C-alpha positions in Angstrom: -16.7 -1.7 -4.4 -13.3 0.1 -5.7 -10.6 -2.2 -5.9 -6.8 -0.2 -5.3 -3.3 -1.9 -6.1 -0.5 -0.4 -5.3 3.4 -1.6 -5.6 6.6 0.0 -4.6 10.2 -0.1 -4.8 12.8 0.8 -2.4 15.5 2.5 -2.3 18.3 -0.2 -1.2 19.1 2.5 1.9 17.0 5.4 2.9 16.2 6.7 6.6 19.4 5.1 8.0 18.0 1.7 7.7 18.7 -1.0 4.8 15.7 -1.9 1.8 14.6 -4.7 4.1 14.1 -2.8 7.2 12.0 -0.4 5.4 10.0 -2.6 3.9 9.1 -4.3 7.1 8.6 -1.1 8.7 5.9 -0.1 5.5 4.2 -3.3 6.3 3.6 -3.0 9.4 2.4 0.3 9.3 -0.1 -0.3 6.5 -1.0 -3.7 8.2 -2.6 -1.4 11.3 -4.8 0.4 8.9 -8.0 -1.4 8.0 -8.9 -0.8 12.2 -8.4 2.8 11.5 -9.9 3.6 8.4 -13.7 2.9 7.3 -14.8 1.6 4.2 -12.2 -0.4 3.7 -13.2 -4.4 2.9 -10.1 -6.3 2.3 -6.5 -5.5 2.9 -3.8 -7.6 2.0 0.0 -6.2 2.0 2.2 -8.4 0.0 5.8 -8.6 0.2 7.6 -10.9 -2.2 7.8 -14.9 -1.7 11.7 -15.6 -1.4 12.7 -17.7 -4.8 10.4 -15.9 -6.9 10.6 -13.8 -9.7 9.3 -10.2 -8.7 9.2 -6.3 -9.2 8.4 -4.9 -6.6 9.4 -4.9 -3.0 5.8 -4.1 -1.9 2.3 -4.2 -2.8 -0.8 -3.4 -1.3 -4.6 -5.3 -2.4 -7.3 -3.5 -1.2 -10.9 -3.1 -1.6 -13.2 -0.2 -1.0 -16.8 0.0 -0.4 -17.2 2.6 -2.8 -15.1 5.5 -4.5 -16.2 8.1 -1.7 -14.5 5.5 0.7 -11.3 5.6 -1.2 -11.0 9.2 -1.4 -11.8 9.0 2.5 -8.9 6.7 2.9 -6.6 8.8 1.0 -6.6 11.7 3.3 -7.7 10.4 6.3 -5.7 10.8 9.7 -4.6 7.6 10.1 -2.9 6.8 6.6 -0.8 10.4 6.0 1.7 9.3 8.3 2.1 5.7 6.1 2.2 8.0 3.1 4.9 9.9 4.4 7.1 6.9 5.5 6.7 5.1 2.4 7.7 8.2 0.2 10.4 8.6 2.3 12.2 5.5 1.1 10.8 4.3 -2.1 12.1 5.1 -5.8 8.9 4.2 -7.2 5.5 3.6 -7.2 2.5 2.0 -9.7 -1.2 2.2 -9.3 -4.5 1.2 -10.2 -8.1 2.0 -8.9 -10.5 0.2 -11.1 -14.5 -0.6 -10.1 -14.7 -4.2 -11.3 -18.5 -3.7 -12.2 -17.3 -1.7 -14.9 -14.2 -3.5 -16.5 -16.1 -6.6 -17.4 
């Protein structure tokens, strides 16, 4: 099992839309991926809750069957347009991948 966590900060304006619109667009695109990409066990798209402190505009917590499934996800034809959509709208990205069995 491999856990894949990504967090993004979005530009105030990009691709002709404001931050809130772009975050919503990216979240929608991400939420469509689990039905299209094999090897996903869990896939949670996270937007900050109003009133709570936050460092990121959007995050993804996902679990894959194994490292091969994560590698396949990275280059999957359904994932690549989502990567391009997000990349054109963000100012920063942080990611961590790990095997929970090896991090104990």
